[in-house]
N, C-alpha and C positions, 0 to 999 in steps of 0.2 A: 527226424530231420525238421529243423525249424526254418520258417520263412525269414530271410534276412535281407539286408541291403548293404551296399558298399559306399564308403566315403573316401575318395582319393584326396590325400592331403599333401601339399607341396608348397615350397616357398613361392614358386611361380609355375605357370603352365604355358606351354608354347614358347614363343620367343624366337628371335633370329640372331645370327651371328655366332662366331666361335666363342665369344665371351659368355654367352648364355648357356652353352653346353648342351648336351643331348638330353639331359634329364627332363627339361621342360617339354620338348617335343615328345619324348616317350610317355610322359604323363598324359598329354593330350591324346596321343594315339591310343593309349590304353583305355582312356575314358570312352573314346569313340567306339572302340572294339566292344567293350562291355555294353554300352548303350545299344549298339546295333544287334547284339546277341540277346537282347531282351532283359538285361540285368537291371535291377533297381539300383542306380548309381548316381551320385552327385559329386561335385568337386568343391573343395575349400582351398584357397590359395592365400599365402601370406600377403602378397601384393600383386597388383596388375588385374586386368579384367579382359581376358581374351574374347574376341568377337566370335570365335568358333564354338563356344559353349553356350547353350541355351540359358538365358538369365534365370529361369526357374530351377535349373540344376547347378547353379554356380553361386558361390559366396566368396567375397574377398574380406580378409581381416583388416584391410586398410593400412597395411604397413608399407615398408620399403626395404630396399637392399641395404643392409647395415654396412656392407663393405664400402659403400660410397659416402658414408656419413662422417668420416674422420675418426679420431681416437676415441671420443666419447661414445660414438655408435659402435665402434669395434668392441668396446667393453661389454656392450649388450649382447654380443654374439655368444658370450659365456652363459648368460641367462637373461632372456628377454621376457620380463614379467608381463609386458603389454601383450605379447603374443599369447601367453598363457591365459590371460583374462579374456581376450577376444575369442579364443578358441573354446574356452569353457562355456561362454555364452552361446556360441554357434552350435555346439554339440549338446546343449542342455536338453533338447527334446529327443535325442537319440537314445535308444535302448542299449545299454552296455552288454547285454547278452546276445543281441541279434544284429548289431551294427558292426561290420568289419571295416576297420580303418586301414587303408593302404598308403603307407608313407613313402614319398619319393624324396625330393630335396628338402633338407631341414636346417642347413648351416647358415643360410643368408638372412633369415628373419625369424623362423620358428624357434630355433635353438633348443637345447634340452628342456627349456620351460614348457614348450608345447608337447614334447615327448612325455613329460610327466602327466599331462592331461589325458593323452591317449592310452595310458596304462590301464585305464578302466575297461578298455575295449579289446576284443580280439584284434590282432594287428599283423599285417604283412609289411615287412620292411624291404623295399625295392632297392637293391644294392647297386646303384649306378657307380659307386666308388667304394672306398673302404673306411669312410669316416666313422662308422659305428664302432670300429675296432681301433683304427689308426689315427693318431692326432693330426697328422698332416694330410690325411685323406686318401693318398694313393699308394701307401706302403712303399715309398721310394725315398732314398737318401739323395736329396738335391745337391748337397755339397760334395759327396763322393760319386755322384752320378751313376748310381746302381740301384737295383731293386733291394729293398730292405730285407734283413733276415733276423731282426730283433723281435722279442716278444712285446707287443704293444703295451705300454704303461709299465713295463718292467724297468729295472734300474738302467740297463743299457739304452732303452728307449728314452727315458726321461732325461738322461744326461747327454744324449746325442745332439749335436748341432746339425740336424738333418733337414730343417725347414727351408723352403725356397727363399724366405725373407729374413732368415737369421734367427738368433737365439731369443730375442725379445718376442717375436711372433710365435716361436715354438712354446714359450712359457704360457702365452695366452691360449694356445691350442691344448696344452696340457691341462690348464684350468677348465676349459670347456669339456674335455674328455672326462676328467674326474667328476664334473657335475653330471654329465650324461650317465656315467656309471652309477652315481648315487640316486638319481631320480628315475632312471629306467633300467633297473637291474635285470638279471636273467629271469625269464618268465615261463620257461618250460612250455606247456601246452597252449599258452595264450599268445604265442608269437611265432612267426615263420619268416625266415629270411629268403628272399627271392634273388637268385644270381642269374646274370645275363648270359652266361656261357659255362661250359664245363671247366674252362681255364679259371674263370672267376670263382667258381665253386671250390676248386682245388686250392686256390690261394686263400680264400676267406674263411672257409669252414674251420681250419685249425686255429684261427685267430679268435673264434667265437665258440669255445667248447661248451657243451651242454645245451646248445641251442638247436633248433630244427631248421633244416635247409631244403630248398627245392630249386630247380633250374627253370627259368622262365625267359624265353627269348623275346626281345623287343618286337612289337608288331611293326610291320612295314608293308604298305600297299605298293606293290611293284606293278609296272605296266604289264598288260596282258601279254604282249609280245616283246621278245628280246630285240633291241635295236641292232641294225646291221653294223658291221665293223666300220669304225670312223676312219677319216684321213687326218692323222694328228699333225699338229704344228710343233709340239714339244715331245721330247723323248720321255720325260718323267713328269708326273703331276703329284702334288701333295695338297691336301685340303684339311684344315683344322687349326688348332692352336699352334702358334709358332713359338714353341718352347723346347728347352733341351730335353725334358722328360719324354717328349713326343718324338725324339730322335731327329729333330730338324737340322741341327748343326752337322750331325753324322751324315744325313742324306745330302745336304748341300756340299759337303766335302767330297762325297763320292761322285756327285754329278760333275763337279769341277775336275776331279782327278781323271775321270774317264772322258772328259771333253764332251759331255752331253748337254742338252738344253733342258731346262726345268721350269714348270709353272707352279708357283706356291701361292695358294689362296688362303688367307686368314689374317690373324693379327696376333701380336705377342712380342716378347722381348728379343726374339731373334731377327727382327726385321732389319737391323743394321748389318747383320751377317749376310743376309740375302742380298742386300743392296751392294755389298762389296764382292759378291761372288760372280764371276763371269758366266754368262749363259743362262742366268736365272731371271725370270720375270716374276715380280710380286704384285698380286692384286688384292684389294680389300675383300673382306668376306662378302659373299653374295647370297641373296635369298635362296631358300631351299629349292624352290621350283625352277630356278635357273641354273642349278649346279650341274645337272646332267650335261648341258651344252659345254660348260667349261671342262668337264671331265673328258668329253669327246675330243678336246683339243690335245689330249695326251695319249701317247702310245702305251703308257703303263702308269697306273695309280699306285702309289706306295704308302703304306702305313708303317712307319719305322719305329714304333713305340719302344722305349727302353724300360717302361714300367709294366706291371701286369694289368694292362688295360682291360677293363671288364668286358668291353665289346668292340666298338669301332664301326659305327653306322656307315661310314664312308665306303667300307668294303662292299657290302651288298649293293649300295647305290651305284658304285662304279661298275660292278659286274652287270647290273641291269642296263647300264648305258652302253654295254658292249665292249667295255675296256678291261683287259686283263689286269690283275692286281698282284702286288708283291707285299706280303704281310709279315710283320714281326711275329715270331713264334710265341711271344709273350702276350699278344693281343688275343682277346676272346674270339674275335671274328676270323682268326686263322682257321678256326673250326670249319667255316664255310668252304674254304679251299680244300680242306681234307675231305669233306663230304661230297662236294659238288664239282670240284675242279675249278677252272677259270683263272688259275694263277699259280703262284708258288709262295713258299715261306722262306724266311731266313732267320738265323739266330743272331740277335744284336750283341750277344755276349761273346761271340767268336770273331776276333779281329779279321777283317777282310771279307767276311761272308756276304755282307751287303754289296760290296763292290763286285764280288764274283758273280752274284746273282744278277746284278744290273748289266754286267758285261756278257752274260750268257744269252743264248737265243731267247727272244721274248716269249713268255709262256702264252699258250692259246687262251682265248677268251672262253667263257662258259658256253657250252652247247645249248641249243634250244631245248632239248629234252631235259637236261639237268637244270636249266633255268626254270622250267615249269615246276620241277621238284623243289627247288629252292624257294620259289614264289609261294608254294603251298606250305612249306616248312615255316616261313616267316609271316604267314597270313594273319590278319587281324582275327579271323574266325578261330584259328588254332590257338592264338594267344588268349582270347576270351574264354574258350572252352577250358584251357588249362587253369586259369584263375578260378573259374566257377567250380571245376572239379576239385581243386585244392580247398576251396571254401567248404565244400561238402565233406571231403575226407578228413580234413584237419580240424575243422571247427563245427561241423554239423550244421552248416548254414546253406540254404538254397537261395541264391541271389536272384532268381528269376522273378521279375516284377509280377505282382498279382494283376490279373486282367481288370481293366476298368469296367465295372458293371453298369449297364445302362440304367438310368433311373426309371422306376416304375411309373407308368402312365396312370395318372389319377384323374377322375372326373373333375371337370372345372366347375366350381360352384359359382353360380351367377346371382347377381342381385335380383330381388323379386321383380323389379321393374323390367328386367330383361328376360324373365322366364316366358316361354311360349304361353299365350293366352288362348283359352278355349274359344272356338268360333260359335 
């Protein structure tokens, strides 16, 4: 067993809003869990500088989100040489045999260029989505509005018009994926893919043959005690991206058909649909620490995803707020309902199943006993232990930081004029 250290690498760390996604929060939460567990860990981000990370353990590559820079910047998402140069400099002092790189988000600034740099190191790839295998990232056909069944980068994939933004955007994603495959090919024992749920593992593993895989649940610090049942103002609540792949139009239609009221919190292209639907109130995205209060305004929180969502953080957060949940069977966090109760699931591929579940008697919220079990299941301590155990078993690295040894106390040499004089 060799003494090692971990470097968490991500486009960004932390962040607020539905547009920032859960990857930034997960990267920050994972860093905190490892640090508190005594691991030797630091963070490198493509852009941004979160206040929550100690300056001595953080480095920014000084970039920016390429998605906001127009067409010229968009071309850099295929291969951003500036990211590669900055990362090469940042990792120059790291030992390729004992430094474990844990990759989170990489499509907004780092690009395949940075993935080429980390090929020298043992690597864990945190699969928040399916970008490593699928060009459009979520293994979903946006035009046909269904989960994809094509082999990524096969003929049917390359020729399909499946991207959210059309054929031109798909061509750019194909180019980026081909570049990723060229600069970061299969690595066998030097790389491990981390999946956020059993569902995500079942979806992604066949798309990445010959690679190694493990399940790693996102860490979540939940309140010590389950909140009491709320008095809701709305029948249904939804929190997240307001897009068709998340099932938002389907849920809005069901709410209207059943004459229910709904609170939708987030942002996205479905905002006009919500504005035109009776009984629905739309609010802008809210900071993470105020979300529980908004959830408690709802009798039921729904995650209606139509794609194979890798997790769905909103589900355990709603359960902790004392609110029952209704979760798409395609979402990874449906696993929590099966394990701990606190809600129900539905199949978005079965017409009428969502409406039937919404019309049924509201499922019971999670019990205090099962809440305690879920809290332990998702605890930062369990998350950190899992990563450190995988580092030992898969790469032979012990990430526990070496203790800081106190400096030896040496006699102070004084100038002759200050030496004690004989009396």
